[in-house]
C-alpha positions as CSV (number, residue, x, y, z in Angstrom):
1,M,114.9,92.2,113.5
2,L,118.0,93.0,111.4
3,A,116.6,91.3,108.3
4,A,113.2,93.1,108.7
5,D,114.9,96.5,109.0
6,T,117.0,95.8,105.9
7,L,114.2,96.8,103.6
8,S,113.9,100.2,105.3
9,I,117.6,100.8,105.3
10,V,118.1,99.8,101.7
11,T,115.2,102.0,100.6
12,M,116.7,105.0,102.4
13,E,120.2,104.4,101.1
14,I,119.1,104.0,97.5
15,V,117.2,107.3,97.6
16,D,120.0,109.1,99.5
17,N,122.7,108.0,97.1
18,A,120.5,108.7,94.0
19,V,119.9,112.3,95.1
20,M,123.5,112.9,96.0
21,A,124.6,111.5,92.6
22,A,122.1,113.5,90.7
23,W,122.8,116.8,92.5
24,P,125.2,118.8,90.4
25,G,128.6,119.0,92.1
26,A,127.5,117.3,95.3
27,M,129.9,114.3,94.8
28,D,132.9,116.6,94.1
29,A,132.2,119.0,97.0
30,G,134.2,118.7,100.2
31,L,133.0,118.8,103.8
32,G,133.6,122.6,103.9
33,D,131.4,123.2,100.9
34,T,127.9,124.5,101.4
35,R,126.8,122.7,98.3
36,F,127.6,119.3,99.9
37,W,125.6,120.1,103.1
38,I,122.6,121.4,101.2
39,A,122.5,118.3,98.9
40,L,122.9,116.1,102.0
41,V,120.0,117.7,103.8
42,V,117.8,117.4,100.6
43,A,118.9,113.8,100.1
44,L,118.2,112.7,103.6
45,A,114.8,114.5,103.6
46,A,113.8,112.7,100.4
47,A,115.0,109.4,101.7
48,F,112.9,109.9,104.8
49,V,109.8,110.6,102.8
50,V,110.3,107.5,100.7
51,A,111.3,105.2,103.6
52,F,108.4,106.4,105.9
53,P,105.7,104.3,104.1
54,V,108.1,101.3,104.0
55,N,108.5,101.6,107.8
56,R,104.7,101.9,108.3
57,W,104.2,98.8,106.2
58,L,106.8,96.9,108.2
59,I,105.4,98.0,111.5
60,G,101.8,97.2,110.4
61,R,102.9,93.6,109.6
62,G,104.7,93.1,112.9
63,R,108.2,93.6,111.3
64,G,111.0,96.1,111.7
65,H,110.8,98.3,114.7
66,A,107.6,96.6,115.8
67,L,109.6,93.7,117.0
68,M,111.4,95.9,119.5
69,H,108.1,97.3,120.8
70,D,107.1,93.9,122.0
71,H,110.0,93.9,124.4
72,H,109.0,97.2,126.0
73,H,105.7,95.9,127.5
């Protein structure tokens, strides 16, 4: 299962990091800076949108989280 979820995790991390790097001042902002938190929310939302189809594809092929669903029945 870990290897199957790797594609989803890598996709989300690439998008998240790309948005944070591209957002002006996000990488220099501290935890108390609103700019950091807004950029983080936008980055995670974008990463979710991009990773969602990847997860659907994995589940549709019996990979990723679908492996865990077999253990619940």
